[in-house]
C-alpha positions in Angstrom: 129.0 158.0 131.6 128.6 154.2 131.1 131.0 151.8 132.8 131.3 148.2 133.9 131.3 147.1 137.6 133.1 144.3 139.3 130.0 142.1 139.4 129.8 141.9 135.6 127.0 144.5 135.4 126.8 148.0 133.8 126.1 151.4 135.3 125.1 154.5 133.4 124.8 158.0 134.9 123.3 161.0 133.2 122.8 164.5 134.5 119.2 165.2 135.3 118.0 168.3 133.6 114.7 169.2 135.4 111.8 169.9 133.2 108.7 170.8 135.3 106.3 171.3 132.4 103.2 169.5 133.6 102.0 169.1 130.0 105.1 167.2 129.0 105.0 163.4 128.6 108.5 162.6 129.9 108.4 159.1 128.3 109.0 160.7 125.0 112.4 162.2 126.1 113.7 159.1 127.9 117.5 159.0 127.7 118.0 155.2 127.9 116.3 153.0 125.3 115.8 149.2 125.3 116.8 147.6 121.9 116.1 144.0 122.9 116.1 141.9 126.2 120.0 142.0 126.3 120.9 145.4 124.8 120.3 149.0 125.7 121.3 152.3 124.0 121.8 155.9 124.8 122.8 158.7 122.4 123.9 162.3 122.1 122.8 164.4 119.2 119.7 164.8 117.0 116.8 163.1 118.6 115.1 162.4 115.3 118.2 160.6 114.0 118.5 158.7 117.3 114.9 157.5 117.0 115.6 156.4 113.4 118.5 154.3 114.6 116.6 152.8 117.5 113.7 151.6 115.2 116.2 150.2 112.7 118.2 148.4 115.4 115.0 146.9 116.8 113.9 145.7 113.4 117.4 144.1 112.8 117.1 142.2 116.1 113.6 141.0 115.3 114.6 139.8 111.8 117.7 138.1 113.2 115.6 136.3 115.8 113.0 135.1 113.2 115.8 133.9 110.9 118.1 132.2 113.4 116.0 131.6 116.5 118.4 133.5 118.8 119.1 137.1 119.7 122.0 138.8 117.9 125.2 139.5 119.9 125.7 143.0 121.0 128.8 143.2 118.7 126.5 142.2 115.7 124.1 145.0 116.6 126.9 147.5 117.0 128.3 146.6 113.6 124.8 146.9 112.0 124.4 150.4 113.5 127.9 151.3 112.4 127.1 150.2 108.8 123.9 152.2 108.9 125.8 155.3 110.1 128.6 154.8 107.5 126.2 154.2 104.6 124.6 157.6 105.3 128.0 159.3 104.7 128.5 157.8 101.3 125.0 157.7 99.8 123.8 160.5 97.5 121.0 162.7 98.6 121.5 161.7 102.2 123.4 163.4 105.1 125.4 161.8 108.0 123.3 160.9 111.0 124.0 163.4 113.7 124.3 161.1 116.7 127.0 159.5 118.8 125.8 156.2 120.4 126.7 154.2 123.4 125.4 150.6 123.0 125.7 148.3 126.1 124.5 145.0 127.4 125.4 141.3 127.4 125.5 138.5 124.8 124.1 135.9 127.2 122.1 137.2 130.2 121.6 133.6 131.5 125.3 133.1 131.9 126.4 134.7 135.2 130.0 134.9 133.9 129.0 136.6 130.7 131.0 139.8 130.5 129.2 143.1 129.9 130.1 145.0 126.8 130.1 148.7 125.9 130.4 150.0 122.3 130.7 153.5 121.0 129.4 154.2 117.5 130.2 157.5 115.7 128.5 159.2 112.8 131.4 158.0 110.5 130.4 154.4 111.3 133.4 153.7 113.6 132.6 151.1 116.2 134.9 150.7 119.3 134.6 148.6 122.4 135.2 150.2 125.8 135.3 149.4 129.5 134.1 152.9 130.3 132.9 155.6 128.0 131.1 159.0 127.9 129.2 160.9 125.3 127.7 164.4 125.3 129.0 167.6 126.8 132.6 167.6 128.0 132.9 163.9 127.0 136.6 164.3 126.0 137.4 165.6 129.5 135.4 162.9 131.1 137.1 160.1 129.1 140.5 161.5 130.0 139.5 161.6 133.7 138.2 158.0 133.5 141.5 156.9 131.9 143.3 158.1 135.0 140.9 156.9 137.6 138.8 153.9 136.4 139.6 150.3 137.1 137.5 147.1 136.6 137.6 146.1 140.3 135.2 148.9 141.4 132.0 147.9 143.1 128.6 149.5 142.3 128.9 152.0 145.1 132.5 152.8 144.2 131.5 153.2 140.5 128.7 155.6 141.4 131.1 157.7 143.6 133.7 157.7 140.9 131.2 158.8 138.2 129.7 161.5 140.3 133.2 162.9 141.1 134.1 162.8 137.4 130.9 164.6 136.3 131.2 167.2 139.1 134.8 167.9 138.0 133.8 169.1 134.6 130.8 171.3 135.7 130.8 175.0 134.9 131.3 177.2 138.1 128.6 179.6 136.8 126.1 176.8 136.7 127.0 175.9 140.3 126.0 179.4 141.4 122.7 179.3 139.5 121.9 175.8 140.8 122.9 176.6 144.4 125.7 174.0 144.1 123.3 171.1 143.8 122.6 168.8 140.9 120.7 165.6 140.3 121.9 162.6 138.3 119.8 159.8 136.9 121.3 156.3 137.6 120.7 153.3 135.5 121.9 149.9 136.6 121.7 146.9 134.2 122.2 143.6 136.1 121.2 139.9 135.8 118.5 138.7 138.2 118.1 135.2 139.6 116.0 134.1 136.6 118.9 134.8 134.3 117.3 137.9 132.8 118.7 141.4 132.5 116.8 144.0 134.5 117.2 147.8 134.5 117.0 149.5 137.8 116.8 153.3 138.1 117.4 155.9 140.8 118.1 159.6 141.3 121.2 160.9 143.0 121.1 164.4 144.6 124.5 166.0 145.3 122.9 168.2 148.0 121.0 165.4 149.8 123.5 162.6 149.6 121.3 159.8 151.0 120.9 156.1 150.5 120.1 155.4 146.8 116.5 154.1 146.4 116.6 151.7 143.4 113.4 150.8 141.6 112.7 148.6 138.5 112.3 150.5 135.3 108.8 150.3 133.8 109.3 149.6 130.1 105.7 148.9 129.5 105.0 152.6 129.7 108.0 153.7 127.7 107.3 155.0 124.2 
């Protein structure tokens, strides 16, 4: 789930699927990816196709900056990715890219009144702006739930509570038995700091041990 909060910031919550393989470099399976200083992306589908789009979007942003001296707007990046997705559906000897994307961020992080933006981009190339959106398993049910319960006046804590309730409402009862009725969710909070830059804070929410959320700054230096 990705949604806006009443302080003009963005919250994303993803179910944490524990993988305890000590040989695994978890940086290679990160669910949230930075495109540029103002824009982030998450996707559902084929990981190889997702990486291809990430690399292409980053190249587009770099070329745009070198040409015009400013970062592209989030809507421009969304349109570029949509064009890339659509082109794959009409080009010979190619197949559609098997990913649904949520692109989110701000056009101007230095402007405290800059509104956060969320875009969905489908394999057909369709680009739609949202106030709250979901991709992945049970996304249709989640979006329907959000339509009935989400509003733009929610604070960060209220948005977290709403999102957790929404995600819990679509869980499989069989999984509840197997997991002893406990699940973990990864929280990502994109907000503007006092220097006028967007920062990504992360935390983990445990439904069994519902304690104070301990936010920490995400370390992108070590991300692959």
